[in-house]
C-alpha positions in Angstrom: 0.0 0.0 0.0 1.3 3.4 -0.9 2.2 5.7 1.9 0.7 9.2 1.7 3.0 12.0 0.8 4.1 13.9 3.9 3.2 17.4 2.8 4.5 19.2 5.9 7.9 17.7 5.5 8.5 19.6 2.2 8.9 23.4 2.4 7.0 25.7 0.0 9.3 27.8 -2.2 9.0 31.5 -1.3 6.9 33.9 -3.3 3.6 32.1 -3.5 0.3 34.0 -3.6 -3.2 32.8 -3.0 -4.9 30.8 -5.8 -2.1 31.6 -8.4 0.7 30.1 -6.3 4.2 30.8 -7.8 2.8 31.8 -11.3 3.3 35.5 -10.6 7.0 35.0 -9.6 7.6 32.8 -12.6 6.1 35.4 -15.0 7.8 38.5 -13.4 11.2 37.1 -13.0 11.6 33.3 -13.7 15.4 33.3 -13.4 15.4 35.4 -10.2 13.0 32.9 -8.8 15.3 30.0 -9.6 18.4 31.8 -8.3 16.6 32.1 -5.0 16.1 28.3 -5.0 19.8 27.8 -5.9 20.6 29.1 -2.4 18.2 26.8 -0.7 19.5 24.3 1.9 16.5 22.1 1.2 16.9 19.0 -1.0 13.4 19.5 -2.5 10.8 22.4 -2.3 7.2 22.6 -3.4 5.9 25.0 -6.0 2.4 25.7 -7.1 1.0 27.1 -10.4 -2.8 27.4 -9.9 -4.1 24.0 -8.9 -0.9 22.2 -10.1 1.9 21.5 -7.7 5.4 20.2 -8.4 8.4 19.4 -6.3 11.7 21.1 -7.3 14.9 19.3 -6.7 17.5 21.8 -5.5 20.3 19.4 -4.6 22.7 18.4 -7.5 23.3 14.9 -6.2 19.6 14.1 -5.8 19.0 15.5 -9.3 21.7 13.3 -10.8 20.3 10.2 -9.0 16.8 11.0 -10.4 18.2 11.4 -14.0 20.0 8.1 -13.8 16.8 6.3 -13.0 14.7 7.1 -16.0 12.3 4.2 -15.6 11.2 5.4 -12.2 11.4 9.1 -13.0 10.1 9.2 -16.6 9.7 12.1 -18.9 6.3 13.5 -18.0 4.4 16.3 -16.3 3.0 19.4 -18.0 6.1 20.3 -20.0 6.5 17.0 -21.7 2.8 16.6 -22.2 2.8 19.8 -24.2 6.1 19.0 -26.0 4.6 15.7 -27.2 1.6 17.6 -28.4 3.9 19.8 -30.6 6.8 17.5 -31.4 5.1 14.1 -31.5 6.6 11.0 -29.8 10.2 11.7 -30.8 13.4 10.5 -29.0 13.7 13.6 -26.8 10.2 13.5 -25.4 9.0 9.9 -25.7 8.4 7.8 -22.5 10.9 5.3 -21.2 9.1 2.4 -22.9 9.9 3.9 -26.4 13.2 5.5 -25.7 15.8 2.7 -26.0 14.6 1.6 -29.4 14.5 5.1 -30.8 17.8 6.0 -29.4 19.5 2.9 -30.9 18.2 3.8 -34.3 19.2 7.5 -34.2 22.6 7.1 -32.5 24.6 6.7 -35.7 23.3 10.0 -37.1 24.8 12.0 -34.3 28.2 10.2 -34.2 31.5 11.9 -34.9 31.5 10.7 -38.5 28.9 13.3 -39.3 30.6 16.2 -37.5 32.9 17.2 -40.4 30.0 17.2 -42.8 27.9 19.3 -40.5 30.8 21.7 -40.1 31.0 22.4 -43.8 27.3 23.0 -43.9 27.5 25.6 -41.0 30.1 27.7 -42.9 28.0 27.8 -46.0 24.8 28.8 -44.2 26.6 31.5 -42.1 27.8 33.1 -45.3 24.2 33.0 -46.7 22.5 34.4 -43.6 25.0 37.2 -42.7 25.7 38.3 -46.3 23.5 41.4 -45.7 25.5 42.7 -42.7 27.1 46.1 -43.3 29.9 47.6 -41.3 28.7 49.7 -38.4 25.0 49.0 -38.9 22.5 47.2 -36.6 21.8 43.5 -37.1 18.9 41.4 -35.9 21.2 39.0 -34.2 18.6 36.6 -32.7 16.8 36.3 -36.0 20.0 35.7 -37.9 21.4 33.2 -35.4 18.1 31.2 -35.5 18.4 31.2 -39.3 22.0 30.0 -39.2 21.1 27.2 -36.8 17.9 26.2 -38.6 19.4 26.2 -42.1 22.4 24.2 -40.9 20.2 21.6 -39.2 17.7 21.5 -42.1 20.5 20.9 -44.7 21.6 18.0 -42.6 18.1 16.6 -42.2 16.4 17.5 -45.5 19.0 18.6 -48.0 16.6 19.5 -50.8 14.2 21.8 -48.9 13.8 25.2 -50.5 14.9 28.4 -48.9 11.2 29.6 -48.7 10.3 26.4 -46.9 13.2 26.8 -44.5 12.2 30.5 -43.7 8.6 29.5 -42.9 9.7 26.5 -40.8 12.0 28.6 -38.7 9.2 31.0 -38.0 6.8 28.2 -37.1 9.3 26.6 -34.7 9.7 29.9 -32.9 5.9 30.3 -32.5 5.4 26.6 -31.5 8.1 26.6 -28.9 7.1 30.0 -27.4 3.4 29.1 -27.4 4.1 25.7 -25.8 5.6 27.1 -22.6 2.7 29.6 -22.2 0.2 26.7 -22.5 2.0 25.0 -19.7 1.4 28.0 -17.4 -2.1 28.8 -18.5 -4.7 26.8 -16.6 -7.6 25.2 -18.5 -9.6 26.3 -20.4 -7.4 29.3 -21.3 -4.9 27.0 -23.0 -7.4 25.9 -25.6 -9.5 29.1 -26.1 -9.5 30.5 -29.6 -7.4 33.5 -28.7 -4.7 34.9 -31.1 -1.8 33.3 -29.3 -3.4 29.8 -29.2 -4.4 30.1 -32.9 -0.9 31.1 -34.0 0.5 28.2 -32.0 -2.0 25.7 -33.5 -1.4 26.8 -37.1 2.4 26.9 -36.8 2.5 23.4 -35.2 0.1 22.1 -37.9 2.2 23.5 -40.8 5.4 21.9 -39.4 3.8 18.5 -39.0 2.4 18.7 -42.5 5.8 19.7 -43.9 7.6 16.8 -42.3 5.0 14.2 -43.2 4.9 15.4 -46.8 8.7 15.2 -46.9 8.7 11.6 -45.6 6.0 10.6 -48.1 7.9 12.2 -51.1 11.2 10.4 -50.0 9.5 7.0 -49.8 7.9 7.5 -53.3 10.8 9.2 -55.2 13.9 8.2 -53.3 15.7 10.6 -51.0 19.0 12.4 -50.6 22.0 11.7 -48.5 20.5 13.2 -45.4 18.9 12.3 -42.1 15.4 11.6 -43.5 16.9 9.1 -45.9 18.8 7.4 -43.1 15.7 7.2 -40.9 13.7 5.6 -43.7 16.4 2.9 -44.1 17.1 2.4 -40.4 16.2 -0.8 -38.6 16.6 -1.7 -35.0 19.6 -4.0 -34.5 17.8 -5.9 -31.8 14.3 -6.6 -33.3 14.7 -5.6 -36.9 11.8 -3.2 -36.8 11.7 0.0 -38.8 10.3 3.5 -38.1 6.8 4.4 -39.3 6.1 7.6 -41.2 4.7 9.1 -38.0 7.8 8.2 -36.0 10.1 9.6 -38.6 8.1 12.9 -38.7 8.4 13.1 -34.9 12.2 12.6 -35.1 12.6 15.3 -37.7 10.4 17.7 -35.7 12.4 17.0 -32.6 15.8 17.4 -34.2 14.8 20.5 -36.0 13.3 22.2 -32.9 16.3 21.3 -30.8 19.0 22.2 -33.3 17.4 25.3 -34.7 15.9 26.9 -31.7 18.4 26.1 -28.9 21.7 26.7 -30.6 20.5 30.0 -32.0 19.7 31.3 -28.5 23.0 30.1 -27.2 24.8 32.1 -29.8 22.7 35.2 -29.1 23.6 35.0 -25.4 27.3 34.4 -26.3 27.5 37.5 -28.5 25.8 39.6 -25.8 28.1 38.4 -23.0 31.3 38.9 -25.2 30.2 42.4 -25.9 29.9 43.1 -22.2 33.3 41.5 -21.5 35.7 43.0 -24.0 38.8 41.3 -22.4 37.2 37.9 -23.0 36.3 38.9 -26.6 39.9 39.9 -27.2 41.2 36.5 -26.0 38.7 34.7 -28.3 39.8 36.9 -31.3 43.5 36.3 -30.5 42.9 32.5 -30.4 41.0 32.6 -33.7 43.7 34.7 -35.4 46.4 32.3 -34.2 44.6 29.1 -35.1 42.8 30.2 -38.3 44.5 33.2 -39.7 42.3 34.2 -42.7 40.6 30.9 -43.3 37.3 29.5 -41.9 37.3 26.9 -39.1 36.9 23.2 -39.7 36.0 20.4 -37.3 39.7 19.6 -37.0 40.3 23.0 -35.5 38.0 22.3 -32.5 40.7 20.7 -30.4 42.8 23.9 -30.7 39.9 26.3 -30.2 40.0 25.6 -26.4 39.2 29.1 -25.1 36.4 29.6 -27.6 35.0 26.2 -26.4 35.3 27.4 -22.8 33.3 30.5 -23.7 30.5 28.4 -25.1 30.5 26.1 -22.1 30.3 29.2 -19.8 27.4 30.5 -21.8 25.6 27.2 -21.5 26.2 27.3 -17.7 24.8 30.8 -17.3 21.9 30.3 -19.8 21.1 26.6 -20.3 18.5 26.4 -23.0 16.4 23.7 -21.2 16.2 25.6 -17.9 13.0 24.2 -16.4 12.0 20.5 -16.9 9.6 17.9 -15.4 9.6 14.2 -14.6 6.8 12.0 -13.4 7.2 9.4 -10.7 6.1 6.1 -12.2 6.0 4.0 -9.1 6.0 4.8 -5.4 9.6 5.8 -4.7 11.9 7.7 -2.5 14.0 10.6 -3.8 16.6 12.0 -1.4 15.0 11.9 2.0 11.4 12.1 0.8 8.8 9.6 -0.3 6.7 10.3 -3.4 3.7 8.3 -4.7 3.3 7.4 -8.3 2.0 10.3 -10.4 3.8 13.0 -8.6 5.4 15.7 -10.8 9.1 16.4 -10.1 10.8 19.6 -11.4 14.5 20.0 -12.0 16.3 23.0 -13.4 19.8 23.0 -15.0 19.7 26.8 -14.5 19.2 26.3 -10.7 22.1 23.8 -10.4 24.4 25.9 -12.6 23.9 28.9 -10.3 24.5 27.2 -7.0 27.4 28.9 -5.2 28.5 25.7 -3.6 29.0 24.1 -7.0 30.3 27.1 -9.0 32.3 29.9 -7.4 30.8 33.3 -7.9 28.1 31.8 -10.1 26.6 35.0 -11.5 29.9 36.0 -13.1 30.7 35.2 -16.7 34.1 33.5 -16.3 35.3 31.1 -19.1 38.5 30.5 -17.1 36.6 28.3 -14.7 36.7 25.7 -17.5 40.4 26.0 -18.2 41.2 22.4 -17.3 37.8 21.1 -18.5 36.7 23.0 -21.6 33.5 21.1 -22.1 32.6 20.8 -18.5 32.6 17.0 -18.7 34.1 16.5 -15.2 31.3 18.4 -13.7 28.6 16.0 -14.7 26.5 16.5 -11.5 26.6 20.3 -11.3 26.9 21.1 -15.0 24.1 19.5 -17.1 23.2 21.8 -20.1 22.4 18.6 -22.1 20.9 16.7 -19.2 22.4 13.5 -17.7 21.9 9.8 -17.5 20.2 7.6 -20.2 18.1 10.6 -21.5 21.1 12.9 -22.0 20.6 14.8 -25.2 21.5 12.7 -28.2 22.6 15.7 -30.1 25.1 17.0 -27.6 28.2 16.5 -29.8 26.6 18.1 -32.9 25.2 20.9 -30.7 28.7 21.8 -29.4 30.2 21.6 -32.9 27.5 23.9 -34.2 27.9 26.4 -31.4 31.7 26.6 -31.3 32.1 26.7 -35.1 29.4 29.2 -35.6 30.9 31.5 -33.0 34.4 31.1 -34.4 33.3 31.7 -38.0 31.5 34.9 -37.2 34.0 36.3 -34.8 36.9 35.7 -37.1 35.3 38.3 -39.5 33.0 40.4 -37.3 32.9 42.1 -33.9 29.4 42.5 -32.5 28.6 45.2 -29.9 25.4 45.2 -27.8 23.4 48.4 -27.8 21.7 47.6 -24.5 22.9 46.3 -21.2 19.4 45.5 -19.9 18.6 42.2 -21.5 15.8 40.2 -20.0 15.0 36.5 -20.5 11.7 35.6 -22.1 9.5 33.1 -20.3 9.7 30.2 -22.8 11.8 27.2 -23.8 14.6 27.8 -24.6 15.8 30.8 -22.6 15.5 33.8 -24.9 17.4 37.1 -24.7 14.7 39.8 -25.2 15.5 43.2 -26.6 18.9 42.2 -27.8 20.1 44.8 -30.3 23.6 44.6 -31.7 25.7 46.4 -34.2 28.2 44.6 -36.5 31.8 45.9 -37.2 33.9 44.2 -39.8 37.3 42.8 -38.7 38.4 41.5 -42.1 36.9 40.8 -45.6 
């Protein structure tokens, strides 16, 4: 028989108001709210959003233990419910029962053998996207970085997609991901009312699903290209010999596109803003690029020498992890840390919270790439540094994501210097973390 959850044993997070709970704190200042929890001495605290309640894990060791046990603490709760509604049952959001098979079939796509090919695509797409930049003039850096990321990922996935289709798909991903997070916070029936935001979200998500399903159908009928979709159509599970259905392939495409296009673009936006605020760090990056690259563009072989640039990207991911607020669902009565939870309980964990704990990272609010001098990718901090998650559900695209971020940063900074026109940059309440109001001006370093 399940024991009841001992409510008094778990402290409420500060900032709750009647009826709405912590919704006001999350809307007004979500990162400030999480920074408050990063100083908590409690293992787990309770938050409320209207009638919903979740339990936020504040302790790095307890979080890591939870992520290792993905059968007990499965992907679930309001965030993954809404993500499945948008993305389908792809590898990043599917339940434990589907994950192992999907991961086995997708693993080869994200291996190092594809990194060099992806790197060459990145350089081409950067040239295409920033060709309109003019010396000394403002640039819409977030729009351009989303375009660079999206175009690179799309060329890897669907090599024959037209430029117009890519432009529309990028817009639709932005609307879908932004609307998804608001739907999590809005209590029923507001999440389904025919208001403008819900309508835009529904239309954008529908267009993307139709695009990916149509692509899979055309590839099956006419033969495909040398890209991800073609691989997924041919792939079979090494254990049971099964193949992916059209619906499963569409879900994988949607998942990879949303993750690669949306998240990396935002990481680059934060990186350019932080480098503009820290000119000494920028000069060190430029010096490394000049010494390693000279006048040529970077390749995947240069990554091992671009150590300081890699440290910068790692520090950006620490300060602003794209997946900053995630949920799990307890699948069977279990203990977590010193607390007992019955099946069905929603657990919250936050890479942002862990990355800002002062007992894990000295002076955590300071942008300091030197903290990764002996560990450029943060691999030895697997408990307190989890921008790609941890355990069996760690992001499958971590390697490609790092390649894309470092090479994009290096390619642009080797030719351009970007200066932020505003120091007061807020983070938008959505997945991933979005720098709002980021206005930058581009200055040419070399032709």
